[in-house]
Jmol script that loads the backbone (N, CA, C; Angstrom):
load data "model"
ATOM      1  N   MET A   1      25.284-138.321 -90.056  1.00  0.00           N
ATOM      2  CA  MET A   1      24.648-137.505 -89.046  1.00  0.00           C
ATOM      3  C   MET A   1      23.142-137.515 -89.308  1.00  0.00           C
ATOM      4  N   THR A   2      22.373-137.708 -88.273  1.00  0.00           N
ATOM      5  CA  THR A   2      20.927-137.702 -88.422  1.00  0.00           C
ATOM      6  C   THR A   2      20.407-136.277 -88.451  1.00  0.00           C
ATOM      7  N   VAL A   3      19.156-136.133 -88.877  1.00  0.00           N
ATOM      8  CA  VAL A   3      18.533-134.803 -88.907  1.00  0.00           C
ATOM      9  C   VAL A   3      18.495-134.211 -87.511  1.00  0.00           C
ATOM     10  N   HIS A   4      18.172-135.041 -86.517  1.00  0.00           N
ATOM     11  CA  HIS A   4      18.075-134.539 -85.142  1.00  0.00           C
ATOM     12  C   HIS A   4      19.435-134.065 -84.631  1.00  0.00           C
ATOM     13  N   GLU A   5      20.512-134.773 -84.974  1.00  0.00           N
ATOM     14  CA  GLU A   5      21.844-134.335 -84.563  1.00  0.00           C
ATOM     15  C   GLU A   5      22.205-133.010 -85.219  1.00  0.00           C
ATOM     16  N   ALA A   6      21.871-132.880 -86.503  1.00  0.00           N
ATOM     17  CA  ALA A   6      22.146-131.626 -87.210  1.00  0.00           C
ATOM     18  C   ALA A   6      21.363-130.474 -86.592  1.00  0.00           C
ATOM     19  N   VAL A   7      20.107-130.720 -86.261  1.00  0.00           N
ATOM     20  CA  VAL A   7      19.273-129.680 -85.639  1.00  0.00           C
ATOM     21  C   VAL A   7      19.832-129.309 -84.280  1.00  0.00           C
ATOM     22  N   ASP A   8      20.226-130.310 -83.470  1.00  0.00           N
ATOM     23  CA  ASP A   8      20.783-130.024 -82.146  1.00  0.00           C
ATOM     24  C   ASP A   8      22.040-129.175 -82.244  1.00  0.00           C
ATOM     25  N   ARG A   9      22.904-129.479 -83.192  1.00  0.00           N
ATOM     26  CA  ARG A   9      24.122-128.696 -83.368  1.00  0.00           C
ATOM     27  C   ARG A   9      23.801-127.278 -83.813  1.00  0.00           C
ATOM     28  N   ARG A  10      22.865-127.151 -84.734  1.00  0.00           N
ATOM     29  CA  ARG A  10      22.516-125.832 -85.260  1.00  0.00           C
ATOM     30  C   ARG A  10      21.857-124.988 -84.171  1.00  0.00           C
ATOM     31  N   VAL A  11      21.011-125.607 -83.342  1.00  0.00           N
ATOM     32  CA  VAL A  11      20.344-124.880 -82.258  1.00  0.00           C
ATOM     33  C   VAL A  11      21.381-124.349 -81.274  1.00  0.00           C
ATOM     34  N   GLY A  12      22.406-125.134 -80.969  1.00  0.00           N
ATOM     35  CA  GLY A  12      23.469-124.667 -80.079  1.00  0.00           C
ATOM     36  C   GLY A  12      24.199-123.475 -80.660  1.00  0.00           C
ATOM     37  N   LEU A  13      24.483-123.533 -81.943  1.00  0.00           N
ATOM     38  CA  LEU A  13      25.157-122.430 -82.625  1.00  0.00           C
ATOM     39  C   LEU A  13      24.281-121.183 -82.628  1.00  0.00           C
ATOM     40  N   ILE A  14      22.986-121.356 -82.850  1.00  0.00           N
ATOM     41  CA  ILE A  14      22.058-120.220 -82.858  1.00  0.00           C
ATOM     42  C   ILE A  14      22.005-119.571 -81.485  1.00  0.00           C
ATOM     43  N   GLY A  15      22.009-120.362 -80.430  1.00  0.00           N
ATOM     44  CA  GLY A  15      22.019-119.812 -79.079  1.00  0.00           C
ATOM     45  C   GLY A  15      23.236-118.941 -78.839  1.00  0.00           C
ATOM     46  N   ASP A  16      24.406-119.408 -79.302  1.00  0.00           N
ATOM     47  CA  ASP A  16      25.634-118.626 -79.171  1.00  0.00           C
ATOM     48  C   ASP A  16      25.538-117.315 -79.943  1.00  0.00           C
ATOM     49  N   LEU A  17      25.031-117.381 -81.182  1.00  0.00           N
ATOM     50  CA  LEU A  17      24.921-116.182 -82.012  1.00  0.00           C
ATOM     51  C   LEU A  17      23.938-115.182 -81.425  1.00  0.00           C
ATOM     52  N   THR A  18      22.827-115.682 -80.886  1.00  0.00           N
ATOM     53  CA  THR A  18      21.817-114.811 -80.289  1.00  0.00           C
ATOM     54  C   THR A  18      22.403-114.070 -79.096  1.00  0.00           C
ATOM     55  N   ALA A  19      23.164-114.769 -78.264  1.00  0.00           N
ATOM     56  CA  ALA A  19      23.782-114.138 -77.099  1.00  0.00           C
ATOM     57  C   ALA A  19      24.774-113.063 -77.529  1.00  0.00           C
ATOM     58  N   LYS A  20      25.548-113.336 -78.570  1.00  0.00           N
ATOM     59  CA  LYS A  20      26.525-112.357 -79.041  1.00  0.00           C
ATOM     60  C   LYS A  20      25.833-111.160 -79.684  1.00  0.00           C
ATOM     61  N   ALA A  21      24.749-111.394 -80.409  1.00  0.00           N
ATOM     62  CA  ALA A  21      24.022-110.282 -81.027  1.00  0.00           C
ATOM     63  C   ALA A  21      23.431-109.377 -79.949  1.00  0.00           C
ATOM     64  N   ALA A  22      22.958-109.975 -78.861  1.00  0.00           N
ATOM     65  CA  ALA A  22      22.359-109.195 -77.784  1.00  0.00           C
ATOM     66  C   ALA A  22      23.393-108.309 -77.095  1.00  0.00           C
ATOM     67  N   THR A  23      24.669-108.734 -77.118  1.00  0.00           N
ATOM     68  CA  THR A  23      25.724-107.940 -76.492  1.00  0.00           C
ATOM     69  C   THR A  23      26.408-107.007 -77.475  1.00  0.00           C
ATOM     70  N   GLY A  24      25.944-107.013 -78.737  1.00  0.00           N
ATOM     71  CA  GLY A  24      26.473-106.101 -79.728  1.00  0.00           C
ATOM     72  C   GLY A  24      27.673-106.622 -80.489  1.00  0.00           C
ATOM     73  N   GLN A  25      28.052-107.877 -80.267  1.00  0.00           N
ATOM     74  CA  GLN A  25      29.171-108.435 -81.019  1.00  0.00           C
ATOM     75  C   GLN A  25      28.718-108.759 -82.428  1.00  0.00           C
ATOM     76  N   HIS A  26      29.595-108.636 -83.386  1.00  0.00           N
ATOM     77  CA  HIS A  26      29.243-108.861 -84.788  1.00  0.00           C
ATOM     78  C   HIS A  26      28.992-110.343 -85.027  1.00  0.00           C
ATOM     79  N   PRO A  27      27.785-110.730 -85.471  1.00  0.00           N
ATOM     80  CA  PRO A  27      27.451-112.143 -85.626  1.00  0.00           C
ATOM     81  C   PRO A  27      28.209-112.840 -86.742  1.00  0.00           C
ATOM     82  N   ARG A  28      28.565-112.174 -87.820  1.00  0.00           N
ATOM     83  CA  ARG A  28      29.263-112.834 -88.918  1.00  0.00           C
ATOM     84  C   ARG A  28      30.634-113.327 -88.481  1.00  0.00           C
ATOM     85  N   SER A  29      31.320-112.541 -87.635  1.00  0.00           N
ATOM     86  CA  SER A  29      32.627-113.000 -87.170  1.00  0.00           C
ATOM     87  C   SER A  29      32.459-114.230 -86.292  1.00  0.00           C
ATOM     88  N   SER A  30      31.358-114.333 -85.579  1.00  0.00           N
ATOM     89  CA  SER A  30      31.085-115.520 -84.771  1.00  0.00           C
ATOM     90  C   SER A  30      30.889-116.727 -85.650  1.00  0.00           C
ATOM     91  N   LEU A  31      30.170-116.548 -86.750  1.00  0.00           N
ATOM     92  CA  LEU A  31      29.960-117.664 -87.669  1.00  0.00           C
ATOM     93  C   LEU A  31      31.285-118.169 -88.212  1.00  0.00           C
ATOM     94  N   GLN A  32      32.147-117.274 -88.581  1.00  0.00           N
ATOM     95  CA  GLN A  32      33.405-117.684 -89.182  1.00  0.00           C
ATOM     96  C   GLN A  32      34.288-118.387 -88.170  1.00  0.00           C
ATOM     97  N   SER A  33      34.379-117.887 -86.946  1.00  0.00           N
ATOM     98  CA  SER A  33      35.253-118.518 -85.972  1.00  0.00           C
ATOM     99  C   SER A  33      34.676-119.841 -85.493  1.00  0.00           C
ATOM    100  N   SER A  34      33.370-119.931 -85.316  1.00  0.00           N
ATOM    101  CA  SER A  34      32.787-121.181 -84.842  1.00  0.00           C
ATOM    102  C   SER A  34      32.819-122.253 -85.915  1.00  0.00           C
ATOM    103  N   ALA A  35      32.906-121.849 -87.185  1.00  0.00           N
ATOM    104  CA  ALA A  35      32.958-122.825 -88.260  1.00  0.00           C
ATOM    105  C   ALA A  35      34.253-123.623 -88.205  1.00  0.00           C
ATOM    106  N   ARG A  36      35.283-123.046 -87.617  1.00  0.00           N
ATOM    107  CA  ARG A  36      36.564-123.731 -87.541  1.00  0.00           C
ATOM    108  C   ARG A  36      36.701-124.562 -86.273  1.00  0.00           C
ATOM    109  N   ALA A  37      35.800-124.388 -85.346  1.00  0.00           N
ATOM    110  CA  ALA A  37      35.869-125.136 -84.097  1.00  0.00           C
ATOM    111  C   ALA A  37      35.493-126.595 -84.335  1.00  0.00           C
ATOM    112  N   PRO A  38      36.089-127.525 -83.612  1.00  0.00           N
ATOM    113  CA  PRO A  38      35.732-128.933 -83.787  1.00  0.00           C
ATOM    114  C   PRO A  38      34.314-129.197 -83.318  1.00  0.00           C
ATOM    115  N   ASN A  39      33.679-130.191 -83.907  1.00  0.00           N
ATOM    116  CA  ASN A  39      32.337-130.644 -83.537  1.00  0.00           C
ATOM    117  C   ASN A  39      31.246-129.598 -83.748  1.00  0.00           C
ATOM    118  N   THR A  40      31.436-128.683 -84.680  1.00  0.00           N
ATOM    119  CA  THR A  40      30.381-127.751 -85.049  1.00  0.00           C
ATOM    120  C   THR A  40      30.176-127.853 -86.549  1.00  0.00           C
ATOM    121  N   LEU A  41      29.070-127.332 -87.015  1.00  0.00           N
ATOM    122  CA  LEU A  41      28.821-127.345 -88.451  1.00  0.00           C
ATOM    123  C   LEU A  41      29.896-126.537 -89.162  1.00  0.00           C
ATOM    124  N   ASN A  42      30.339-127.015 -90.268  1.00  0.00           N
ATOM    125  CA  ASN A  42      31.378-126.322 -91.009  1.00  0.00           C
ATOM    126  C   ASN A  42      30.733-125.309 -91.935  1.00  0.00           C
ATOM    127  N   LEU A  43      30.444-124.138 -91.404  1.00  0.00           N
ATOM    128  CA  LEU A  43      29.770-123.099 -92.166  1.00  0.00           C
ATOM    129  C   LEU A  43      30.692-122.470 -93.205  1.00  0.00           C
ATOM    130  N   ALA A  44      31.987-122.653 -93.049  1.00  0.00           N
ATOM    131  CA  ALA A  44      32.908-122.088 -94.024  1.00  0.00           C
ATOM    132  C   ALA A  44      32.722-122.736 -95.384  1.00  0.00           C
ATOM    133  N   LEU A  45      32.248-123.977 -95.419  1.00  0.00           N
ATOM    134  CA  LEU A  45      32.026-124.662 -96.677  1.00  0.00           C
ATOM    135  C   LEU A  45      30.655-124.368 -97.276  1.00  0.00           C
ATOM    136  N   MET A  46      29.795-123.721 -96.495  1.00  0.00           N
ATOM    137  CA  MET A  46      28.443-123.434 -96.961  1.00  0.00           C
ATOM    138  C   MET A  46      28.492-122.407 -98.085  1.00  0.00           C
ATOM    139  N   ASN A  47      27.653-122.593 -99.052  1.00  0.00           N
ATOM    140  CA  ASN A  47      27.560-121.642-100.150  1.00  0.00           C
ATOM    141  C   ASN A  47      27.287-120.254 -99.579  1.00  0.00           C
ATOM    142  N   SER A  48      28.047-119.254-100.034  1.00  0.00           N
ATOM    143  CA  SER A  48      27.895-117.913 -99.468  1.00  0.00           C
ATOM    144  C   SER A  48      26.483-117.368 -99.671  1.00  0.00           C
ATOM    145  N   ASN A  49      25.817-117.765-100.748  1.00  0.00           N
ATOM    146  CA  ASN A  49      24.440-117.318-100.953  1.00  0.00           C
ATOM    147  C   ASN A  49      23.526-117.850 -99.856  1.00  0.00           C
ATOM    148  N   LEU A  50      23.760-119.079 -99.421  1.00  0.00           N
ATOM    149  CA  LEU A  50      22.947-119.639 -98.350  1.00  0.00           C
ATOM    150  C   LEU A  50      23.238-118.931 -97.036  1.00  0.00           C
ATOM    151  N   ALA A  51      24.495-118.689 -96.743  1.00  0.00           N
ATOM    152  CA  ALA A  51      24.862-118.018 -95.492  1.00  0.00           C
ATOM    153  C   ALA A  51      24.274-116.617 -95.431  1.00  0.00           C
ATOM    154  N   ASP A  52      24.190-115.948 -96.560  1.00  0.00           N
ATOM    155  CA  ASP A  52      23.644-114.592 -96.587  1.00  0.00           C
ATOM    156  C   ASP A  52      22.142-114.556 -96.334  1.00  0.00           C
ATOM    157  N   ARG A  53      21.493-115.704 -96.415  1.00  0.00           N
ATOM    158  CA  ARG A  53      20.048-115.757 -96.171  1.00  0.00           C
ATOM    159  C   ARG A  53      19.715-115.645 -94.688  1.00  0.00           C
ATOM    160  N   ILE A  54      20.680-115.891 -93.829  1.00  0.00           N
ATOM    161  CA  ILE A  54      20.461-115.812 -92.387  1.00  0.00           C
ATOM    162  C   ILE A  54      20.909-114.430 -91.919  1.00  0.00           C
ATOM    163  N   THR A  55      19.987-113.694 -91.317  1.00  0.00           N
ATOM    164  CA  THR A  55      20.276-112.346 -90.833  1.00  0.00           C
ATOM    165  C   THR A  55      20.064-112.275 -89.333  1.00  0.00           C
ATOM    166  N   ILE A  56      20.864-111.432 -88.694  1.00  0.00           N
ATOM    167  CA  ILE A  56      20.742-111.246 -87.245  1.00  0.00           C
ATOM    168  C   ILE A  56      20.728-109.754 -86.963  1.00  0.00           C
ATOM    169  N   SER A  57      19.688-109.333 -86.258  1.00  0.00           N
ATOM    170  CA  SER A  57      19.566-107.930 -85.875  1.00  0.00           C
ATOM    171  C   SER A  57      19.030-107.883 -84.450  1.00  0.00           C
ATOM    172  N   ALA A  58      19.697-107.126 -83.606  1.00  0.00           N
ATOM    173  CA  ALA A  58      19.246-107.005 -82.220  1.00  0.00           C
ATOM    174  C   ALA A  58      17.845-106.396 -82.139  1.00  0.00           C
ATOM    175  N   ALA A  59      17.449-105.657 -83.171  1.00  0.00           N
ATOM    176  CA  ALA A  59      16.138-105.000 -83.184  1.00  0.00           C
ATOM    177  C   ALA A  59      15.025-105.913 -83.700  1.00  0.00           C
ATOM    178  N   GLN A  60      15.372-107.096 -84.163  1.00  0.00           N
ATOM    179  CA  GLN A  60      14.361-107.995 -84.726  1.00  0.00           C
ATOM    180  C   GLN A  60      14.388-109.333 -84.007  1.00  0.00           C
ATOM    181  N   CYS A  61      13.243-109.753 -83.519  1.00  0.00           N
ATOM    182  CA  CYS A  61      13.098-111.053 -82.840  1.00  0.00           C
ATOM    183  C   CYS A  61      14.135-111.227 -81.730  1.00  0.00           C
ATOM    184  N   HIS A  62      14.415-110.168 -80.990  1.00  0.00           N
ATOM    185  CA  HIS A  62      15.344-110.190 -79.854  1.00  0.00           C
ATOM    186  C   HIS A  62      16.725-110.700 -80.237  1.00  0.00           C
ATOM    187  N   GLY A  63      17.152-110.443 -81.463  1.00  0.00           N
ATOM    188  CA  GLY A  63      18.475-110.844 -81.897  1.00  0.00           C
ATOM    189  C   GLY A  63      18.588-112.278 -82.385  1.00  0.00           C
ATOM    190  N   SER A  64      17.465-112.968 -82.471  1.00  0.00           N
ATOM    191  CA  SER A  64      17.502-114.348 -82.968  1.00  0.00           C
ATOM    192  C   SER A  64      17.770-114.355 -84.466  1.00  0.00           C
ATOM    193  N   PRO A  65      18.549-115.322 -84.941  1.00  0.00           N
ATOM    194  CA  PRO A  65      18.781-115.427 -86.384  1.00  0.00           C
ATOM    195  C   PRO A  65      17.459-115.636 -87.131  1.00  0.00           C
ATOM    196  N   CYS A  66      17.260-114.855 -88.172  1.00  0.00           N
ATOM    197  CA  CYS A  66      16.037-114.922 -88.976  1.00  0.00           C
ATOM    198  C   CYS A  66      16.409-115.185 -90.430  1.00  0.00           C
ATOM    199  N   ILE A  67      15.411-115.464 -91.216  1.00  0.00           N
ATOM    200  CA  ILE A  67      15.621-115.757 -92.626  1.00  0.00           C
ATOM    201  C   ILE A  67      15.344-114.507 -93.452  1.00  0.00           C
ATOM    202  N   ARG A  68      16.358-114.065 -94.178  1.00  0.00           N
ATOM    203  CA  ARG A  68      16.289-112.939 -95.112  1.00  0.00           C
ATOM    204  C   ARG A  68      15.589-111.706 -94.542  1.00  0.00           C
ATOM    205  N   GLY A  69      15.833-111.398 -93.293  1.00  0.00           N
ATOM    206  CA  GLY A  69      15.271-110.196 -92.701  1.00  0.00           C
ATOM    207  C   GLY A  69      13.799-110.295 -92.353  1.00  0.00           C
ATOM    208  N   MET A  70      13.188-111.445 -92.623  1.00  0.00           N
ATOM    209  CA  MET A  70      11.783-111.636 -92.263  1.00  0.00           C
ATOM    210  C   MET A  70      11.707-112.056 -90.794  1.00  0.00           C
ATOM    211  N   ARG A  71      10.540-112.019 -90.272  1.00  0.00           N
ATOM    212  CA  ARG A  71      10.363-112.435 -88.880  1.00  0.00           C
ATOM    213  C   ARG A  71      10.071-113.932 -88.790  1.00  0.00           C
ATOM    214  N   ILE A  72      10.782-114.681 -89.578  1.00  0.00           N
ATOM    215  CA  ILE A  72      10.731-116.147 -89.518  1.00  0.00           C
ATOM    216  C   ILE A  72      12.080-116.576 -88.960  1.00  0.00           C
ATOM    217  N   ARG A  73      12.060-117.062 -87.710  1.00  0.00           N
ATOM    218  CA  ARG A  73      13.309-117.408 -87.042  1.00  0.00           C
ATOM    219  C   ARG A  73      13.834-118.757 -87.529  1.00  0.00           C
ATOM    220  N   VAL A  74      15.139-118.864 -87.586  1.00  0.00           N
ATOM    221  CA  VAL A  74      15.781-120.113 -87.987  1.00  0.00           C
ATOM    222  C   VAL A  74      15.393-121.227 -87.026  1.00  0.00           C
ATOM    223  N   ILE A  75      15.352-120.936 -85.750  1.00  0.00           N
ATOM    224  CA  ILE A  75      15.019-121.945 -84.752  1.00  0.00           C
ATOM    225  C   ILE A  75      13.630-122.518 -84.992  1.00  0.00           C
ATOM    226  N   ASP A  76      12.692-121.693 -85.457  1.00  0.00           N
ATOM    227  CA  ASP A  76      11.336-122.181 -85.729  1.00  0.00           C
ATOM    228  C   ASP A  76      11.334-123.180 -86.883  1.00  0.00           C
ATOM    229  N   VAL A  77      12.109-122.878 -87.923  1.00  0.00           N
ATOM    230  CA  VAL A  77      12.211-123.797 -89.057  1.00  0.00           C
ATOM    231  C   VAL A  77      12.840-125.112 -88.597  1.00  0.00           C
ATOM    232  N   LEU A  78      13.897-125.028 -87.788  1.00  0.00           N
ATOM    233  CA  LEU A  78      14.562-126.233 -87.296  1.00  0.00           C
ATOM    234  C   LEU A  78      13.640-127.073 -86.410  1.00  0.00           C
ATOM    235  N   GLU A  79      12.871-126.413 -85.576  1.00  0.00           N
ATOM    236  CA  GLU A  79      11.936-127.147 -84.714  1.00  0.00           C
ATOM    237  C   GLU A  79      10.854-127.843 -85.532  1.00  0.00           C
ATOM    238  N   MET A  80      10.382-127.174 -86.588  1.00  0.00           N
ATOM    239  CA  MET A  80       9.385-127.819 -87.451  1.00  0.00           C
ATOM    240  C   MET A  80       9.970-129.058 -88.109  1.00  0.00           C
ATOM    241  N   LEU A  81      11.180-128.953 -88.608  1.00  0.00           N
ATOM    242  CA  LEU A  81      11.828-130.105 -89.231  1.00  0.00           C
ATOM    243  C   LEU A  81      12.045-131.217 -88.216  1.00  0.00           C
ATOM    244  N   ALA A  82      12.452-130.864 -87.003  1.00  0.00           N
ATOM    245  CA  ALA A  82      12.725-131.850 -85.966  1.00  0.00           C
ATOM    246  C   ALA A  82      11.470-132.602 -85.534  1.00  0.00           C
ATOM    247  N   THR A  83      10.321-131.948 -85.637  1.00  0.00           N
ATOM    248  CA  THR A  83       9.074-132.611 -85.247  1.00  0.00           C
ATOM    249  C   THR A  83       8.465-133.420 -86.381  1.00  0.00           C
ATOM    250  N   GLY A  84       9.144-133.437 -87.537  1.00  0.00           N
ATOM    251  CA  GLY A  84       8.693-134.279 -88.636  1.00  0.00           C
ATOM    252  C   GLY A  84       7.893-133.575 -89.712  1.00  0.00           C
ATOM    253  N   ILE A  85       7.768-132.274 -89.623  1.00  0.00           N
ATOM    254  CA  ILE A  85       7.070-131.535 -90.673  1.00  0.00           C
ATOM    255  C   ILE A  85       7.975-131.506 -91.900  1.00  0.00           C
ATOM    256  N   SER A  86       7.434-131.846 -93.038  1.00  0.00           N
ATOM    257  CA  SER A  86       8.249-131.926 -94.252  1.00  0.00           C
ATOM    258  C   SER A  86       8.594-130.537 -94.776  1.00  0.00           C
ATOM    259  N   GLU A  87       9.633-130.503 -95.586  1.00  0.00           N
ATOM    260  CA  GLU A  87      10.051-129.252 -96.213  1.00  0.00           C
ATOM    261  C   GLU A  87       8.921-128.678 -97.068  1.00  0.00           C
ATOM    262  N   GLY A  88       8.221-129.545 -97.776  1.00  0.00           N
ATOM    263  CA  GLY A  88       7.099-129.108 -98.606  1.00  0.00           C
ATOM    264  C   GLY A  88       5.988-128.468 -97.797  1.00  0.00           C
ATOM    265  N   GLU A  89       5.693-129.046 -96.624  1.00  0.00           N
ATOM    266  CA  GLU A  89       4.648-128.474 -95.763  1.00  0.00           C
ATOM    267  C   GLU A  89       5.059-127.096 -95.233  1.00  0.00           C
ATOM    268  N   ILE A  90       6.334-126.964 -94.878  1.00  0.00           N
ATOM    269  CA  ILE A  90       6.827-125.674 -94.385  1.00  0.00           C
ATOM    270  C   ILE A  90       6.709-124.621 -95.482  1.00  0.00           C
ATOM    271  N   LEU A  91       7.124-124.990 -96.693  1.00  0.00           N
ATOM    272  CA  LEU A  91       7.046-124.042 -97.813  1.00  0.00           C
ATOM    273  C   LEU A  91       5.607-123.668 -98.138  1.00  0.00           C
ATOM    274  N   ALA A  92       4.681-124.615 -97.985  1.00  0.00           N
ATOM    275  CA  ALA A  92       3.271-124.327 -98.244  1.00  0.00           C
ATOM    276  C   ALA A  92       2.696-123.392 -97.170  1.00  0.00           C
ATOM    277  N   ASP A  93       3.126-123.593 -95.917  1.00  0.00           N
ATOM    278  CA  ASP A  93       2.631-122.768 -94.811  1.00  0.00           C
ATOM    279  C   ASP A  93       3.257-121.374 -94.778  1.00  0.00           C
ATOM    280  N   PHE A  94       4.460-121.250 -95.325  1.00  0.00           N
ATOM    281  CA  PHE A  94       5.174-119.973 -95.332  1.00  0.00           C
ATOM    282  C   PHE A  94       5.551-119.651 -96.773  1.00  0.00           C
ATOM    283  N   PRO A  95       4.633-119.083 -97.546  1.00  0.00           N
ATOM    284  CA  PRO A  95       4.876-118.869 -98.978  1.00  0.00           C
ATOM    285  C   PRO A  95       6.058-117.945 -99.288  1.00  0.00           C
ATOM    286  N   ASP A  96       6.502-117.136 -98.327  1.00  0.00           N
ATOM    287  CA  ASP A  96       7.654-116.262 -98.565  1.00  0.00           C
ATOM    288  C   ASP A  96       8.979-117.014 -98.463  1.00  0.00           C
ATOM    289  N   LEU A  97       8.949-118.197 -97.860  1.00  0.00           N
ATOM    290  CA  LEU A  97      10.167-118.997 -97.755  1.00  0.00           C
ATOM    291  C   LEU A  97      10.475-119.692 -99.070  1.00  0.00           C
ATOM    292  N   GLU A  98      11.755-119.934 -99.291  1.00  0.00           N
ATOM    293  CA  GLU A  98      12.213-120.676-100.453  1.00  0.00           C
ATOM    294  C   GLU A  98      12.989-121.891 -99.965  1.00  0.00           C
ATOM    295  N   GLN A  99      13.164-122.863-100.839  1.00  0.00           N
ATOM    296  CA  GLN A  99      13.864-124.084-100.467  1.00  0.00           C
ATOM    297  C   GLN A  99      15.274-123.775 -99.948  1.00  0.00           C
ATOM    298  N   ASP A 100      15.956-122.825-100.553  1.00  0.00           N
ATOM    299  CA  ASP A 100      17.297-122.457-100.090  1.00  0.00           C
ATOM    300  C   ASP A 100      17.283-121.847 -98.694  1.00  0.00           C
ATOM    301  N   ASP A 101      16.174-121.239 -98.292  1.00  0.00           N
ATOM    302  CA  ASP A 101      16.063-120.710 -96.936  1.00  0.00           C
ATOM    303  C   ASP A 101      16.116-121.855 -95.925  1.00  0.00           C
ATOM    304  N   ILE A 102      15.443-122.930 -96.241  1.00  0.00           N
ATOM    305  CA  ILE A 102      15.451-124.096 -95.354  1.00  0.00           C
ATOM    306  C   ILE A 102      16.836-124.716 -95.336  1.00  0.00           C
ATOM    307  N   ARG A 103      17.467-124.812 -96.500  1.00  0.00           N
ATOM    308  CA  ARG A 103      18.835-125.344 -96.558  1.00  0.00           C
ATOM    309  C   ARG A 103      19.789-124.499 -95.731  1.00  0.00           C
ATOM    310  N   ALA A 104      19.640-123.192 -95.803  1.00  0.00           N
ATOM    311  CA  ALA A 104      20.493-122.299 -95.029  1.00  0.00           C
ATOM    312  C   ALA A 104      20.247-122.473 -93.530  1.00  0.00           C
ATOM    313  N   SER A 105      19.011-122.732 -93.149  1.00  0.00           N
ATOM    314  CA  SER A 105      18.675-122.929 -91.736  1.00  0.00           C
ATOM    315  C   SER A 105      19.330-124.176 -91.176  1.00  0.00           C
ATOM    316  N   VAL A 106      19.321-125.227 -91.962  1.00  0.00           N
ATOM    317  CA  VAL A 106      19.890-126.502 -91.502  1.00  0.00           C
ATOM    318  C   VAL A 106      21.410-126.450 -91.552  1.00  0.00           C
ATOM    319  N   GLY A 107      21.936-125.693 -92.488  1.00  0.00           N
ATOM    320  CA  GLY A 107      23.374-125.518 -92.581  1.00  0.00           C
ATOM    321  C   GLY A 107      23.995-126.627 -93.330  1.00  0.00           C
TER     322      GLY A 107
END
end "model"
wireframe off; spacefill off
backbone 0.3
color backbone group
């Protein structure tokens, strides 16, 4: 799978989670059920520490998945990676981010 394919899949999943968060549905249950669906990222195999780095709150960033409760959206990290910005450049530009945050974003 290419980086762009992984980003496209993750962006689709984020859109689903954002919509469910906006309607008050619990986002973690969405992650677990979508992980078992065919042709989606298998989040069930993801290290639980990485999965816990992604937070969703209807009161923050309009319910978009964010990294560790900060106002750094997962979609922004994915878009930076998709445009060719290196992981090192992202970490330099966002000193509060850690390498595992980027790994959790990509899934």
